C-alpha positions as CSV (number, residue, x, y, z in Angstrom):
1,M,147.3,71.0,114.9
2,V,150.2,71.4,112.6
3,C,150.1,73.0,109.1
4,K,152.4,71.3,106.8
5,I,154.0,73.5,104.2
6,G,156.0,72.4,101.2
7,R,158.5,75.3,101.4
8,V,159.3,78.0,103.9
9,M,157.1,81.1,103.4
10,K,157.6,84.7,104.3
11,F,155.5,85.8,107.2
12,N,154.0,89.1,108.5
13,I,153.5,89.0,112.3
14,G,151.5,91.3,114.5
15,I,151.5,90.7,118.3
16,D,149.5,92.6,120.9
17,I,150.6,92.0,124.5
18,G,147.4,92.7,126.5
19,G,146.7,92.7,130.2
20,T,145.2,89.1,130.1
21,F,146.2,87.5,126.8
22,T,148.9,88.0,124.3
23,D,147.4,87.9,120.8
24,G,149.2,87.0,117.6
25,V,148.4,87.2,113.9
26,V,150.5,85.5,111.3
27,I,149.9,86.4,107.6
28,D,151.5,84.1,105.1
29,E,152.4,84.8,101.5
30,K,149.0,83.6,100.3
31,N,147.5,86.3,102.6
32,D,145.9,83.6,104.7
33,V,145.4,84.9,108.3
34,H,146.3,82.6,111.2
35,L,145.3,83.5,114.8
36,F,147.1,82.6,118.0
37,K,146.5,83.4,121.6
38,T,148.5,82.7,124.8
39,P,148.1,84.0,128.4
40,T,150.1,87.1,129.2
41,V,152.8,86.7,131.9
42,P,152.4,90.0,133.9
43,H,155.8,89.9,135.6
44,N,157.6,89.3,132.2
45,P,155.4,90.0,129.2
46,A,158.2,88.8,126.8
47,I,157.5,85.2,128.0
48,G,153.9,85.4,126.7
49,L,155.2,86.8,123.4
50,F,157.6,84.0,123.0
51,N,155.0,81.5,123.8
52,C,152.9,82.9,121.1
53,V,155.8,82.8,118.6
54,K,156.5,79.1,119.5
55,K,152.8,78.3,119.1
56,A,152.8,79.8,115.6
57,A,156.0,78.1,114.7
58,A,154.7,74.7,115.8
59,Y,151.5,75.3,113.7
60,F,153.6,75.8,110.6
61,G,155.8,72.8,111.5
62,L,158.9,74.9,111.9
63,A,161.4,75.3,114.7
64,P,161.2,78.8,116.3
65,D,164.5,79.9,114.7
66,N,163.5,78.8,111.2
67,F,160.1,80.5,111.7
68,L,161.6,83.8,112.9
69,G,164.2,83.7,110.2
70,N,161.5,83.9,107.5
71,V,159.6,86.8,109.0
72,D,159.9,89.9,106.9
73,K,157.7,92.1,109.3
74,F,157.5,91.7,113.1
75,A,155.4,94.4,114.8
76,V,154.4,94.5,118.5
77,G,151.9,96.5,120.5
78,T,152.8,96.7,124.2
79,T,151.3,97.9,127.4
80,I,154.7,98.2,129.1
81,A,154.7,102.0,129.1
82,T,151.1,102.3,130.3
83,N,151.5,99.7,133.0
84,A,154.7,101.2,134.2
85,L,153.1,104.6,134.6
86,I,150.0,103.3,136.3
87,Q,151.9,101.1,138.7
88,G,154.5,103.8,139.5
89,N,157.3,101.6,138.2
90,V,159.2,104.5,136.8
91,A,162.7,106.0,137.0
92,S,163.8,108.6,139.5
93,T,163.7,111.7,137.3
94,G,165.0,115.2,137.5
95,L,163.9,118.3,135.6
96,I,166.1,121.2,134.5
97,T,164.1,124.3,133.4
98,T,164.7,128.0,132.7
99,K,165.5,130.0,135.8
100,G,162.3,131.6,137.2
101,F,160.0,128.8,135.9
102,K,160.7,126.1,138.4
103,D,157.0,125.7,139.4
104,A,155.5,125.7,135.9
105,L,155.0,121.9,136.1
106,L,153.6,122.0,139.6
107,I,151.1,124.9,138.8
108,A,150.0,123.0,135.6
109,R,146.6,124.4,134.7
110,E,145.7,125.4,138.2
111,G,143.1,122.6,138.4
112,R,140.8,124.4,135.9
113,E,139.8,121.1,134.4
114,Y,138.1,120.1,137.7
115,L,136.3,123.4,138.6
116,P,133.1,122.7,136.6
117,I,132.9,119.4,138.6
118,D,134.0,120.3,142.1
119,I,135.3,123.7,143.2
120,H,136.6,122.1,146.4
121,C,138.7,119.5,144.6
122,E,142.2,118.6,145.8
123,R,145.1,119.0,143.4
124,F,146.5,115.9,141.9
125,P,150.0,115.0,143.0
126,P,152.9,116.3,140.9
127,L,154.8,114.1,138.4
128,I,158.0,114.7,140.3
129,P,158.7,116.4,143.7
130,R,159.9,120.0,143.7
131,R,163.3,119.0,145.1
132,M,164.0,117.2,141.8
133,I,163.5,120.3,139.8
134,E,166.6,122.6,139.1
135,E,166.9,125.8,137.2
136,A,169.4,126.9,134.6
137,T,170.4,130.5,133.7
138,E,169.5,130.9,130.1
139,R,166.8,132.6,128.0
140,V,165.5,132.6,124.5
141,D,162.7,134.9,123.4
142,R,159.6,134.0,121.4
143,Y,161.4,134.7,118.1
144,G,164.3,132.3,118.9
145,Q,166.8,135.1,119.7
146,I,169.2,134.4,122.6
147,V,168.6,136.9,125.3
148,T,170.7,135.2,128.0
149,P,173.4,132.6,127.0
150,L,173.5,129.3,128.8
151,N,175.7,129.4,131.9
152,A,177.7,126.2,131.3
153,A,179.6,126.2,134.7
154,E,176.4,126.7,136.7
155,T,174.5,124.1,134.6
156,E,177.2,121.5,135.2
157,A,176.8,122.0,138.9
158,T,173.0,121.6,138.5
159,V,173.4,118.3,136.7
160,E,175.7,117.0,139.4
161,R,173.1,117.9,142.1
162,L,170.5,115.9,140.4
163,V,172.8,112.9,139.9
164,A,173.7,113.1,143.6
165,K,170.0,112.8,144.4
166,G,169.8,109.5,142.6
167,C,168.4,110.5,139.2
168,E,168.3,107.7,136.6
169,S,167.0,110.1,134.0
170,I,166.8,113.9,133.4
171,A,164.3,115.9,131.5
172,V,165.1,119.3,130.0
173,S,162.5,121.9,129.1
174,F,163.6,125.5,128.5
175,L,161.3,128.4,127.7
176,W,160.8,128.9,123.9
177,S,163.3,126.1,123.1
178,F,161.1,125.0,120.2
179,Q,162.0,128.2,118.5
180,N,165.7,127.8,119.1
181,P,166.9,124.5,120.7
182,V,170.6,125.5,120.9
183,H,170.7,125.6,124.8
184,E,168.8,122.3,125.2
185,R,171.1,120.5,122.8
186,R,174.2,121.9,124.5
187,L,172.9,120.6,127.8
188,L,172.1,117.2,126.2
189,E,175.7,116.9,125.0
190,L,177.0,117.9,128.4
191,I,175.0,115.2,130.2
192,R,175.9,112.5,127.7
193,K,179.5,113.3,128.0
194,R,179.7,113.4,131.8
195,H,177.0,110.8,132.6
196,P,176.4,108.5,129.6
197,E,174.4,106.1,131.8
198,I,171.7,108.8,132.4
199,F,168.6,108.7,130.2
200,I,167.9,112.2,128.9
201,S,165.0,113.8,127.0
202,I,164.8,117.4,125.7
203,S,161.5,119.1,124.9
204,S,162.7,120.6,121.6
205,D,163.1,117.1,120.2
206,L,160.1,115.5,121.7
207,A,157.4,118.2,121.6
208,P,158.6,121.3,119.8
209,I,155.3,123.2,120.1
210,L,153.7,126.0,122.0
211,G,152.5,125.2,125.5
212,E,155.1,125.4,128.3
213,Y,153.4,123.2,130.9
214,E,152.2,120.5,128.4
215,R,155.6,120.4,126.7
216,T,157.3,120.0,130.1
217,A,154.9,117.3,131.3
218,T,155.6,115.4,128.1
219,V,159.3,115.4,128.4
220,V,159.2,114.5,132.1
221,I,156.9,111.5,131.5
222,N,159.2,110.4,128.7
223,S,162.2,110.5,131.0
224,M,160.3,108.7,133.8
225,L,159.5,105.8,131.3
226,G,162.8,105.9,129.5
227,P,165.1,103.6,131.4
228,I,162.6,100.8,131.9
229,L,161.3,100.9,128.3
230,K,164.9,101.1,127.0
231,R,165.8,98.0,128.9
232,N,162.7,96.0,128.0
233,L,162.8,96.8,124.3
234,E,166.5,96.2,124.0
235,Q,166.1,92.9,125.8
236,L,163.1,91.9,123.6
237,S,164.9,92.9,120.4
238,N,168.1,91.2,121.3
239,T,166.4,88.0,122.3
240,L,164.3,87.9,119.1
241,H,167.3,88.4,116.9
242,K,169.3,85.9,118.8
243,E,166.5,83.4,118.3
244,G,166.6,84.0,114.5
245,L,164.7,87.1,113.7
246,K,166.4,89.0,110.8
247,A,163.8,91.7,110.2
248,P,163.8,94.8,112.5
249,L,161.5,94.8,115.5
250,L,158.8,97.4,115.0
251,I,156.7,98.9,117.9
252,M,153.2,100.3,117.7
253,Q,152.8,104.0,118.7
254,S,149.8,105.9,119.9
255,N,149.5,107.7,116.6
256,G,148.6,104.5,114.8
257,G,151.9,103.9,113.2
258,L,155.0,101.7,113.7
259,V,158.5,102.7,114.6
260,P,161.7,100.7,115.0
261,A,162.3,99.5,118.5
262,E,165.5,101.5,118.9
263,D,163.6,104.8,118.1
264,A,160.7,103.7,120.4
265,S,163.1,103.2,123.3
266,L,164.1,106.9,123.1
267,R,160.5,108.1,122.9
268,P,158.5,105.8,125.2
269,V,155.8,108.5,125.8
270,T,154.7,107.8,122.3
271,L,153.9,104.2,123.2
272,L,151.2,105.0,125.7
273,N,147.9,103.3,124.5
274,S,150.0,101.3,122.0
275,G,147.9,98.1,122.1
276,P,144.4,99.5,121.9
277,V,145.3,101.7,118.9
278,G,146.0,98.5,116.9
279,G,142.3,97.6,117.1
280,V,141.3,101.0,115.8
281,V,143.7,100.7,112.8
282,A,142.2,97.3,112.1
283,S,138.6,98.7,112.3
284,R,139.6,101.3,109.7
285,F,141.2,98.6,107.5
286,L,138.2,96.3,107.8
287,G,135.8,99.2,107.3
288,R,137.4,100.2,104.0
289,S,137.5,96.6,102.9
290,L,133.8,96.0,103.8
291,N,132.7,99.5,102.6
292,Y,131.6,100.8,106.1
293,P,132.9,104.4,106.4
294,N,131.3,105.2,109.8
295,I,132.4,102.8,112.5
296,I,132.2,102.5,116.3
297,G,134.9,100.1,117.4
298,V,134.4,98.4,120.7
299,D,137.2,96.2,122.2
300,M,136.3,94.2,125.2
301,G,139.3,92.3,126.5
302,G,140.1,90.8,129.9
303,T,140.8,94.1,131.6
304,S,139.2,97.0,129.8
305,F,136.5,98.2,127.3
306,D,137.9,100.5,124.6
307,V,135.8,102.7,122.3
308,S,137.0,104.3,119.1
309,L,135.3,106.3,116.4
310,I,135.9,106.2,112.6
311,T,134.0,108.8,110.6
312,Q,134.1,108.9,106.8
313,G,136.9,106.4,106.8
314,E,139.3,108.2,109.2
315,F,139.7,107.7,112.9
316,S,139.7,110.7,115.2
317,S,143.0,111.7,116.8
318,S,144.4,114.5,118.8
319,I,147.8,116.0,119.7
320,E,146.9,116.4,123.4
321,S,146.0,113.7,125.8
322,R,145.7,113.3,129.6
323,V,148.0,110.9,131.4
324,N,148.2,110.5,135.2
325,N,146.2,113.8,135.5
326,H,148.6,115.7,133.3
327,N,148.2,117.0,129.8
328,I,150.9,115.9,127.4
329,Y,151.6,116.6,123.7
330,V,151.8,113.3,121.8
331,P,149.9,112.5,118.6
332,T,147.3,109.9,119.8
333,V,144.4,108.1,118.2
334,D,141.3,108.8,120.3
335,V,140.4,105.8,122.4
336,Y,138.1,106.0,125.4
337,S,138.7,103.2,128.0
338,I,136.8,102.1,131.1
339,G,137.5,99.2,133.5
340,A,135.0,96.8,132.0
341,G,136.5,93.6,130.7
342,G,135.9,89.9,131.0
343,G,138.1,90.0,134.1
344,S,136.3,93.0,135.7
345,I,135.3,92.1,139.3
346,A,131.7,92.3,140.4
347,W,131.1,93.6,144.0
348,V,128.4,95.0,146.3
349,D,129.0,98.4,147.8
350,M,127.9,99.6,151.3
351,G,124.6,100.7,149.9
352,R,123.9,97.1,148.6
353,V,124.3,98.3,145.0
354,L,125.8,95.9,142.5
355,K,129.0,97.3,140.9
356,V,131.3,95.9,138.2
357,G,134.9,97.0,137.9
358,P,137.1,98.9,137.6
359,R,139.2,96.4,139.4
360,S,140.2,93.4,137.3
361,A,141.3,89.9,138.1
362,G,143.7,90.3,135.1
363,A,145.7,87.3,133.8
364,D,146.9,86.2,137.2
365,P,144.9,84.9,139.0
366,G,142.2,85.7,136.4
367,P,138.5,85.0,136.8
368,A,137.4,82.4,139.3
369,C,136.5,79.9,136.6
370,Y,140.1,79.9,135.4
371,G,140.9,77.8,138.5
372,R,144.1,79.7,139.2
373,G,143.2,80.9,142.7
374,G,140.8,83.8,141.8
375,N,138.1,84.0,144.4
376,E,136.1,87.0,143.2
377,P,133.3,86.9,140.6
378,T,133.9,88.5,137.3
379,V,132.1,89.2,134.0
380,T,133.5,86.0,132.5
381,D,132.2,84.0,135.4
382,A,128.7,85.5,134.9
383,D,128.8,84.7,131.2
384,L,129.8,81.1,131.9
385,V,126.9,80.7,134.4
386,L,124.5,82.2,131.9
387,G,125.5,79.6,129.3
388,R,127.2,82.0,126.9
389,L,130.5,80.3,127.2
390,E,131.2,76.6,126.7
391,P,133.3,75.4,129.7
392,E,135.2,72.8,127.5
393,Y,135.8,75.1,124.5
394,F,137.4,78.2,125.9
395,L,140.4,79.1,123.7
396,G,139.3,76.3,121.4
397,G,139.5,73.8,124.2
398,E,143.0,74.6,125.3
399,M,141.6,75.9,128.6
400,L,138.9,74.3,130.7
401,L,136.6,76.6,132.8
402,D,135.5,75.6,136.3
403,M,131.7,76.1,136.3
404,A,131.3,75.1,140.0
405,R,133.9,77.7,141.1
406,A,132.2,80.4,139.1
407,K,128.8,79.6,140.6
408,S,130.2,79.5,144.1
409,C,131.9,82.9,143.9
410,I,128.8,84.6,142.4
411,E,126.6,83.0,145.0
412,K,128.8,84.0,147.9
413,S,129.8,87.5,146.8
414,I,126.7,88.7,144.9
415,A,123.6,86.6,145.2
416,Q,123.5,86.2,149.0
417,P,124.4,89.8,149.9
418,L,121.6,91.0,147.5
419,G,119.1,88.3,148.3
420,L,119.0,87.1,144.7
421,D,119.1,83.6,143.2
422,L,122.3,82.6,141.4
423,I,121.0,83.3,137.8
424,R,119.5,86.7,138.7
425,A,122.8,87.7,140.3
426,A,124.8,86.6,137.2
427,A,122.3,88.4,134.9
428,G,122.7,91.5,137.1
429,I,126.5,91.4,136.6
430,S,126.0,91.2,132.8
431,Q,123.4,94.0,132.8
432,V,125.5,96.4,134.9
433,V,128.6,95.9,132.6
434,D,126.5,96.2,129.5
435,G,125.0,99.5,130.7
436,A,128.5,100.9,131.5
437,M,129.8,99.9,128.1
438,A,126.8,101.5,126.3
439,E,127.4,104.7,128.3
440,A,131.1,104.7,127.2
441,V,129.9,104.6,123.6
442,R,127.6,107.6,124.3
443,L,130.5,109.5,125.7
444,M,132.4,109.1,122.4
445,T,129.3,109.9,120.2
446,V,126.3,111.6,121.6
447,R,128.2,113.9,123.8
448,K,130.3,115.0,120.8
449,G,127.2,115.6,118.7
450,M,127.3,112.2,116.8
451,D,124.4,109.9,116.5
452,P,125.5,106.3,117.1
453,R,122.6,105.1,114.9
454,D,124.6,106.5,111.9
455,Y,127.4,104.1,112.6
456,V,128.1,100.4,112.3
457,L,129.3,98.7,115.5
458,I,132.5,96.5,115.0
459,A,132.9,94.3,118.0
460,F,136.2,92.6,118.9
461,G,138.4,91.4,121.7
462,G,137.8,88.1,123.5
463,A,134.6,89.2,125.2
464,G,133.4,91.9,122.7
465,P,131.2,89.7,120.5
466,V,129.6,88.1,123.6
467,H,128.1,91.5,124.6
468,A,127.9,93.3,121.2
469,V,124.3,92.7,120.3
470,T,123.0,93.9,123.7
471,I,125.1,97.0,123.5
472,A,123.9,97.8,120.0
473,Q,120.3,97.2,121.0
474,E,120.6,99.7,123.8
475,L,122.1,102.3,121.5
476,G,119.7,101.8,118.6
477,I,122.6,100.7,116.3
478,K,121.2,98.6,113.4
479,T,124.3,96.8,112.1
480,I,126.9,94.9,114.1
481,V,130.0,93.4,112.5
482,V,132.1,90.7,114.2
483,P,135.2,90.2,112.1
484,Y,136.8,86.8,111.7
485,V,139.9,88.3,113.4
486,A,137.8,89.7,116.3
487,T,139.6,87.8,119.0
488,V,143.0,89.2,118.0
489,Q,141.9,92.3,116.1
490,S,144.5,94.6,117.8
491,A,147.3,92.3,116.7
492,F,145.8,92.3,113.1
493,G,145.8,96.1,113.1
494,I,149.4,96.1,114.2
495,A,150.3,93.8,111.4
496,A,148.4,96.1,109.0
497,S,150.1,99.3,110.1
498,D,152.8,101.4,108.4
499,I,155.9,103.0,109.8
500,I,155.0,106.6,110.8
501,H,157.3,109.4,111.9
502,S,155.4,112.4,113.3
503,F,156.9,115.9,113.3
504,A,155.5,119.3,114.5
505,R,156.7,122.9,114.5
506,T,155.1,125.8,116.2
507,E,155.5,129.1,114.3
508,L,152.7,131.7,114.2
509,M,151.9,132.6,110.6
510,G,149.0,133.9,108.6
511,L,147.2,131.9,105.9
512,D,148.8,134.2,103.2
513,E,152.4,133.2,104.1
514,L,152.4,130.4,101.6
515,E,156.2,130.1,101.0
516,R,157.0,130.2,104.6
517,I,154.5,127.4,105.3
518,Q,155.8,125.4,102.4
519,E,159.4,125.7,103.6
520,R,158.5,124.5,107.1
521,Y,156.7,121.5,105.7
522,Q,159.5,120.6,103.4
523,E,162.1,120.8,106.3
524,M,160.1,118.3,108.4
525,E,159.4,116.0,105.5
526,S,163.1,115.9,104.5
527,N,163.9,114.8,108.1
528,G,161.3,112.1,107.9
529,Y,162.4,110.8,104.5
530,A,166.0,110.6,105.8
531,L,164.7,108.4,108.7
532,L,162.8,106.1,106.3
533,Q,165.7,105.8,104.0
534,K,167.9,104.8,107.0
535,E,165.2,102.2,107.9
536,G,165.3,100.7,104.4
537,I,162.0,102.1,103.1
538,E,162.3,102.7,99.4
539,A,161.3,106.1,98.0
540,N,158.2,104.7,96.2
541,N,156.9,103.5,99.5
542,Q,157.2,106.8,101.2
543,G,154.4,109.3,101.7
544,T,153.3,112.4,103.6
545,I,150.2,113.5,105.4
546,R,150.1,117.2,106.4
547,Y,148.0,119.0,109.1
548,A,147.9,122.5,110.6
549,D,146.7,123.7,114.0
550,M,144.8,126.9,113.4
551,R,142.7,129.4,115.4
552,Y,141.2,132.8,115.3
553,L,143.7,135.5,116.2
554,G,143.5,136.1,120.0
555,Q,142.0,132.7,120.8
556,E,143.8,130.1,123.0
557,H,142.7,126.8,121.5
558,E,143.4,125.5,118.0
559,I,141.6,123.2,115.6
560,T,143.6,120.7,113.5
561,I,142.9,120.8,109.8
562,A,144.1,118.5,107.0
563,M,146.4,120.2,104.5
564,P,147.0,119.3,100.8
565,F,150.3,117.6,100.0
566,R,151.5,119.8,97.2
567,R,152.9,123.3,96.7
568,L,150.2,125.5,98.2
569,T,148.3,128.1,96.2
570,K,145.9,130.9,97.1
571,N,143.0,128.7,96.0
572,D,144.3,126.0,98.5
573,M,144.2,128.5,101.3
574,E,140.6,129.6,100.5
575,E,139.6,125.9,100.7
576,I,141.6,125.5,104.0
577,K,139.8,128.6,105.4
578,K,136.5,127.0,104.5
579,R,137.5,123.7,106.2
580,F,138.5,125.6,109.3
581,E,135.1,127.4,109.4
582,D,133.1,124.3,108.8
583,K,134.9,122.4,111.6
584,Y,134.7,125.4,113.9
585,Q,130.9,125.5,113.5
586,S,130.6,121.7,113.9
587,L,132.4,122.0,117.2
588,Y,131.0,125.2,118.6
589,G,127.6,125.6,116.8
590,S,126.1,127.3,113.8
591,G,126.8,131.0,113.6
592,T,129.9,130.9,115.7
593,I,132.3,131.8,112.9
594,F,133.3,135.4,112.0
595,S,134.4,135.5,108.3
596,K,136.3,138.8,108.7
597,A,138.4,137.6,111.6
598,T,142.0,136.8,111.0
599,I,142.9,133.1,111.1
600,E,146.4,132.2,112.2
601,V,148.4,129.0,111.8
602,V,150.0,128.0,115.2
603,T,151.6,124.6,114.5
604,L,152.4,122.7,111.4
605,R,152.4,118.9,111.6
606,V,153.6,116.1,109.3
607,D,153.2,112.4,109.3
608,V,155.9,110.8,107.1
609,V,154.7,107.3,106.2
610,G,156.7,104.4,105.2
611,A,154.5,101.7,103.6
612,T,155.1,98.2,104.8
613,R,153.6,94.8,103.9
614,K,149.9,94.6,104.7
615,P,147.3,91.8,104.7
616,I,144.8,91.5,101.9
617,L,141.4,90.1,102.9
618,R,140.9,87.0,100.8
619,R,137.4,86.0,99.7
620,M,136.2,82.6,100.8
621,E,134.1,80.3,98.7
622,R,130.5,81.1,99.0
623,G,127.9,78.5,100.2
624,G,124.2,78.7,100.4
625,T,122.1,80.2,103.1
626,D,121.9,76.9,105.0
627,S,124.2,77.0,108.0
628,S,123.1,73.6,109.5
629,P,126.4,71.9,108.5
630,A,128.1,74.1,111.0
631,M,125.7,73.3,113.8
632,I,127.4,71.3,116.6
633,G,124.6,71.0,119.1
634,H,122.3,72.9,121.5
635,R,122.7,74.3,125.0
636,P,120.6,76.3,127.4
637,V,121.5,80.0,127.5
638,F,119.8,82.7,129.7
639,F,118.4,85.8,128.0
640,P,117.1,88.6,130.3
641,E,114.5,89.5,127.7
642,A,113.1,86.0,127.8
643,E,113.6,85.8,131.6
644,E,114.5,82.2,131.2
645,F,117.0,79.7,129.7
646,L,116.4,78.9,126.1
647,N,117.7,75.8,124.5
648,I,119.5,77.3,121.5
649,A,121.6,76.1,118.6
650,V,125.4,76.3,118.8
651,Y,127.5,76.7,115.7
652,D,131.2,76.2,114.9
653,G,132.2,79.5,113.4
654,E,135.2,77.9,111.6
655,R,132.8,75.7,109.6
656,L,130.5,78.5,108.4
657,A,130.6,79.4,104.6
658,G,130.0,82.7,102.9
659,G,126.3,83.4,102.5
660,N,125.2,81.3,105.5
661,L,122.4,82.7,107.6
662,I,121.9,82.1,111.3
663,D,118.7,83.2,113.1
664,G,118.9,84.1,116.8
665,P,118.8,83.1,119.5
666,A,122.0,81.2,118.8
667,I,125.7,80.9,119.8
668,I,128.5,81.0,117.3
669,Q,131.8,79.7,118.7
670,Y,135.3,80.5,117.5
671,R,138.6,79.5,119.0
672,G,139.1,82.7,120.8
673,T,135.7,84.3,121.2
674,T,132.0,83.6,121.2
675,T,129.2,85.6,119.5
676,V,125.9,85.7,121.3
677,L,123.0,86.2,118.8
678,N,120.1,87.5,120.8
679,P,116.4,86.7,119.9
680,G,115.2,88.8,117.0
681,Y,118.6,89.1,115.4
682,R,120.1,87.4,112.3
683,A,123.8,86.9,111.3
684,K,125.0,86.6,107.8
685,V,128.5,85.3,106.9
686,D,130.1,87.6,104.3
687,D,132.8,86.7,101.8
688,H,135.6,87.6,104.3
689,R,134.2,85.4,107.0
690,S,132.9,88.3,109.1
691,L,129.5,88.1,110.8
692,I,127.1,90.9,109.7
693,I,124.4,91.0,112.3
694,T,121.1,92.9,112.0
695,E,117.6,92.8,113.5
696,T,115.5,90.1,111.8
697,A,113.0,92.8,110.6
698,N,115.8,94.5,108.6
699,E,116.9,93.4,105.2
700,L,120.3,91.8,105.0
């Protein structure tokens, strides 16, 4: 299909390179949203991206160079950093630290995080071997005063030893360097002068905050990822611009904001979880547009199931996350992931218990029904056998699914070992994965004191809408939303994101030190505004969000509190104290606060935001409640609650009009996903083409 346009438009593009599919969203000048999907090429993700671009260009009747030349925003979410770390495809890295602290990274937190689970647990392997860690004679105290100057001659010899060991990159983390980075910066200059080919990260630039081990782990992982991300992003950027792209290439970060590719290549640790975060940003964007402040976002793709939480219009985030069993300091939107996607492999363990995941068939070979050599049954194979998927309409008919192969794999690997018939085996696969996904939602809600029934479930990803109603039913959630962009929602969120530069500074202060706090904020904000100006973001599109990490004096852990963006007053600090106490009680229980205790500020944080072009959800023409014009036939679908196949209506989602009602059981097909409407549920099409699903007994 080709869309003929009378003149060349300006386009906003968001692309999410996932484990199985590469998703693209193109938003034109009329704010019409166009969705594209191509298979990911695991050995070279850029190929899948270019295939997506070519597909979009062809749709608009343009050559790829003309299409790219008229793009004013091109943003990408990538799994390159995450995959490199998981697969161990990282650079040989050395660490230089303050003399006497060589083992800080190896000691880590002494395994304390595992003690409540297993006191006999084995330690996780270190990020880098001890032989790759060198010490430097230098010392700065907690106030930033130089106690021992950096020994330049000794340090040069240290660098040469690491280079001789084959280091491609070097991480530098000196004690208290965030209070005075002079020694780290001197070493940075020395290495760049003597070995410009070496990738180098220093902790005072990357994570200038309190926490010696976490800061060191952050800078080491950044250096491990640096060379491969730098090569990949440079190659991607250069190729796109050679093919006609004039706009800068923007990359999605784990904090929910974009950053130019050249900056991202220097801070690859900030790209971990890049793709899934786009879906969270989209959920917030859609929630605000649809007036849903409390949202549980569930993203079921080919490889994983990701859960996120949005409360009162804001997603939860943290400064600390856990990667490869190490704690790092990177601003990250909270996303909980499990290995439960459409490509998750079903298997029977030695106790004859049916399991699903975490292994995945991925994009290559993919589920058995893809016909690409996969010979293990997956969730997608089960959904096909149960009638939930149309073999001839997968990806809008671009890809045919092999029913016979799906049945054969389930029969051989699941049904026969468990003594079940084919349909019960396929239903069992579905029920196991549904239970795992519901439990993942509970971990993000119930175990944090949140009631999932107070939230709306937004389901997206290629497989999310297939399982959404069943998950909501198990959790008692009354309203499910399947957005029109569900199949490529992460890409939509990437297209809807702004540029964000995050800054942090640790400096212990009291709440009464208003001027000092104000000065530190202004210093960080000035640095951020300078970056945005360099990137071409005009002053009227610049903004700031402030936070502070606070704790009671003498405690170890902090709580992050939002701070007002203005010159602070005593009244502001009283309000901030109240916010701290309210959040403290919500986390640790009523009565845990002590109003006479001193509250101290540990770290000040700033997000400097550069607003970029965003989509506007256009309203569609409303029709009546009658959805029959969109009905395209019937087919048998198995529902466990009915314990049999039901011959149900199938609808073309693209032909539905605003106001249409569909009573379950029913199937609603889109080009990239399918919504399964269970018995007892009803879907209403809203003015933005989203499906609003509730139990039939509830008022729509």
